C-alpha positions as CSV (number, residue, x, y, z in Angstrom):
1,M,-89.6,29.3,-21.5
2,A,-87.4,31.3,-19.2
3,Q,-86.0,34.6,-20.4
4,P,-82.2,34.7,-20.9
5,L,-80.2,36.2,-18.1
6,S,-79.6,39.9,-19.0
7,I,-76.1,41.1,-18.2
8,A,-75.1,44.8,-18.3
9,V,-71.4,45.4,-18.9
10,V,-71.1,49.0,-17.8
11,D,-69.5,51.4,-20.2
12,Y,-67.8,54.5,-18.7
13,E,-64.7,54.6,-20.8
14,G,-63.1,52.2,-18.4
15,G,-61.6,49.8,-20.8
16,N,-61.8,46.0,-21.5
17,L,-65.5,46.2,-22.3
18,A,-65.6,44.1,-25.4
19,S,-63.3,41.4,-24.0
20,A,-65.3,41.3,-20.7
21,A,-68.6,40.9,-22.6
22,R,-67.1,38.2,-24.9
23,A,-65.7,36.2,-22.0
24,T,-69.0,36.5,-20.2
25,M,-70.9,35.1,-23.1
26,R,-68.3,32.3,-23.6
27,A,-68.7,31.4,-19.9
28,A,-72.5,31.3,-20.3
29,E,-72.2,29.1,-23.4
30,L,-69.8,26.6,-21.7
31,S,-72.0,26.4,-18.6
32,G,-75.3,26.1,-20.5
33,I,-76.7,29.3,-19.2
34,A,-79.0,31.3,-21.6
35,A,-77.8,34.9,-21.4
36,T,-77.4,38.1,-23.3
37,A,-74.7,40.7,-22.6
38,I,-74.9,44.3,-23.6
39,I,-72.3,47.0,-23.2
40,T,-74.2,50.1,-22.0
41,N,-73.9,53.4,-20.3
42,E,-77.7,53.8,-20.1
43,P,-79.0,53.9,-16.5
44,A,-82.3,52.3,-17.5
45,E,-80.4,49.3,-19.0
46,V,-78.4,48.9,-15.8
47,R,-81.6,49.0,-13.7
48,R,-83.2,46.3,-15.9
49,A,-80.2,43.9,-15.8
50,D,-80.1,40.6,-13.9
51,R,-76.4,40.9,-13.5
52,I,-74.0,44.0,-13.5
53,I,-70.4,43.7,-14.5
54,L,-68.1,46.7,-14.0
55,P,-64.7,46.4,-15.8
56,G,-62.0,48.9,-15.4
57,Q,-58.3,49.7,-16.0
58,G,-56.1,52.7,-15.4
59,A,-56.4,55.1,-12.5
60,F,-59.0,54.9,-9.7
61,A,-59.7,58.6,-9.9
62,D,-60.2,58.6,-13.7
63,C,-62.6,55.6,-13.6
64,A,-64.6,57.2,-10.7
65,Q,-64.8,60.4,-12.7
66,G,-65.9,58.5,-15.8
67,L,-68.8,57.1,-13.9
68,E,-69.7,60.5,-12.4
69,S,-69.7,62.1,-15.8
70,I,-72.6,60.0,-17.2
71,A,-75.8,61.4,-15.7
72,G,-77.5,58.8,-13.5
73,L,-75.2,55.9,-14.2
74,K,-73.5,55.7,-10.7
75,D,-76.9,56.1,-9.0
76,A,-78.3,53.3,-11.2
77,I,-75.6,50.9,-10.1
78,L,-75.9,51.8,-6.4
79,Q,-79.7,51.6,-6.3
80,T,-79.9,48.4,-8.4
81,V,-77.3,46.6,-6.3
82,A,-79.0,47.8,-3.1
83,K,-82.1,46.0,-4.4
84,G,-80.2,42.7,-4.7
85,T,-78.9,42.5,-8.2
86,P,-75.5,40.6,-8.2
87,F,-72.5,42.8,-9.1
88,L,-69.0,41.8,-10.3
89,G,-66.2,44.4,-10.4
90,I,-63.1,43.6,-12.5
91,C,-59.7,45.2,-11.7
92,V,-60.4,48.9,-11.1
93,G,-64.1,47.9,-11.1
94,M,-63.3,45.9,-8.1
95,Q,-61.2,48.7,-6.6
96,L,-64.2,51.1,-6.9
97,M,-66.1,48.9,-4.4
98,A,-63.8,50.2,-1.6
99,Q,-64.3,53.2,0.6
100,R,-61.8,55.4,-1.2
101,G,-58.9,55.4,-3.6
102,L,-55.6,57.2,-2.9
103,E,-54.4,57.5,-6.5
104,H,-54.1,61.2,-7.7
105,G,-55.5,62.4,-4.4
106,V,-58.4,60.9,-2.3
107,T,-61.4,59.8,-4.3
108,E,-64.6,58.3,-2.9
109,G,-65.5,54.8,-3.9
110,F,-68.8,52.9,-3.5
111,G,-68.1,52.1,0.1
112,W,-69.2,48.5,-0.1
113,I,-65.9,47.0,1.0
114,E,-63.9,48.5,3.9
115,G,-60.5,49.8,3.1
116,E,-58.7,52.0,0.6
117,I,-56.9,51.5,-2.7
118,A,-53.2,52.4,-2.1
119,P,-49.8,52.0,-3.8
120,M,-48.5,48.4,-3.5
121,D,-45.5,47.8,-1.4
122,A,-43.4,45.1,-3.2
123,P,-39.7,45.7,-2.4
124,G,-37.5,44.3,-5.1
125,L,-40.3,43.5,-7.5
126,R,-41.4,45.2,-10.6
127,L,-44.5,47.4,-10.5
128,P,-47.0,47.2,-11.9
129,Q,-47.5,43.6,-11.1
130,M,-48.1,42.2,-14.6
131,G,-48.7,38.6,-15.3
132,W,-49.9,35.4,-13.8
133,N,-50.1,34.8,-10.1
134,E,-51.4,32.0,-8.0
135,L,-54.6,32.5,-6.0
136,E,-54.8,31.5,-2.4
137,L,-58.5,30.8,-1.6
138,H,-59.5,31.7,2.0
139,K,-63.1,30.6,2.3
140,L,-65.9,28.9,0.4
141,H,-67.9,31.1,-1.8
142,P,-70.1,30.4,-4.8
143,L,-67.8,32.5,-7.0
144,T,-64.7,30.4,-6.2
145,Q,-66.1,26.9,-6.4
146,G,-64.6,24.5,-8.9
147,L,-61.5,26.5,-9.6
148,G,-59.3,23.4,-9.2
149,P,-55.9,23.1,-7.6
150,A,-53.5,26.1,-7.6
151,P,-55.7,28.4,-9.7
152,H,-54.0,31.4,-11.3
153,G,-55.3,34.9,-12.4
154,Y,-53.8,37.4,-14.7
155,F,-52.9,40.7,-12.9
156,V,-52.0,44.2,-14.2
157,H,-51.9,46.7,-11.3
158,S,-49.7,48.8,-9.1
159,Y,-52.4,49.8,-6.5
160,A,-54.3,47.4,-4.3
161,L,-56.8,47.1,-1.5
162,R,-55.5,47.6,2.0
163,N,-57.0,47.8,5.5
164,T,-59.9,45.7,4.7
165,T,-61.6,43.0,6.9
166,D,-61.1,39.3,6.8
167,D,-64.8,38.6,6.3
168,V,-64.8,40.0,2.8
169,L,-61.4,38.5,1.7
170,L,-62.2,35.5,-0.5
171,A,-58.7,35.0,-2.1
172,S,-55.3,36.7,-2.1
173,A,-52.1,36.5,-4.1
174,D,-48.5,36.9,-3.0
175,Y,-46.6,39.8,-4.5
176,G,-44.1,41.2,-2.0
177,G,-46.8,40.3,0.6
178,S,-50.4,39.4,0.6
179,V,-52.5,41.2,-2.0
180,P,-56.3,40.9,-2.0
181,A,-57.3,39.2,-5.2
182,I,-61.1,38.4,-4.7
183,V,-63.4,40.2,-2.3
184,G,-67.1,39.6,-1.7
185,R,-69.9,40.8,0.5
186,G,-73.7,40.2,0.2
187,N,-74.5,40.4,-3.5
188,V,-71.3,42.1,-4.6
189,A,-67.9,40.6,-5.5
190,G,-64.8,41.7,-7.3
191,T,-61.5,40.4,-8.7
192,Q,-58.3,42.4,-8.7
193,F,-57.1,40.3,-11.6
194,H,-58.7,40.3,-15.1
195,V,-61.1,37.4,-15.3
196,E,-61.5,38.0,-19.0
197,K,-57.8,37.3,-19.5
198,S,-57.5,34.5,-17.0
199,Q,-58.5,31.6,-19.3
200,T,-60.1,28.6,-17.7
201,V,-60.1,30.1,-14.2
202,G,-61.6,33.4,-15.4
203,L,-64.3,31.6,-17.4
204,K,-65.2,29.5,-14.4
205,I,-65.5,32.6,-12.1
206,L,-67.8,34.3,-14.7
207,A,-69.9,31.2,-15.0
208,N,-70.2,31.0,-11.2
209,F,-71.2,34.6,-11.2
210,L,-74.0,34.0,-13.7
211,A,-75.3,31.1,-11.7
212,W,-74.9,32.9,-8.3
213,Q,-78.1,33.4,-6.2
214,P,-76.9,35.5,-3.3
215,E,-78.5,34.7,0.0
216,E,-77.9,38.2,1.4
217,T,-77.7,41.7,0.0
218,L,-75.6,44.6,1.1
């Protein structure tokens, strides 16, 4: 009998951990995937995982510092992903995939996705963007299959990815202009919106992530 898929939800005081783990297990249940999810800050657990999920909320710099403050955790993520383990970043977890963040100074990101995380430009609209927004899908990808017509995600953010490349942009949302909503490259992907709060669409994306077998790595 096959072993359940092991999912590491990375704990670096980044928020939304329990809800991300619960949503992941619910997605596994609904899709018939045997899985176990643990919330962990142990590098060894991250290295053993079949899937890595990095949630996050708040400021880019604070989240980056939270990762750096736990000995070996960031390196475990980088090295395990480099070996091919699928990775999903949520909200600030997705932002950390970029080259740098510009909130509270310049902070280095993972460098997996070209671009930087900068203040949103949304004249006449409230910031942070908070609430439901429609996703415009740009290309076929295993994570975005089966989302149905006019899928929506639940957003809470005032910083967003800019100066990225079209090849990594899987979906966008319109909030005073085009805002990257889902990015992906090789075996890594991220959502600017909170999949764990996005009901049916979020659960489908999580189920797709659990079933994903990337053909390429970073």
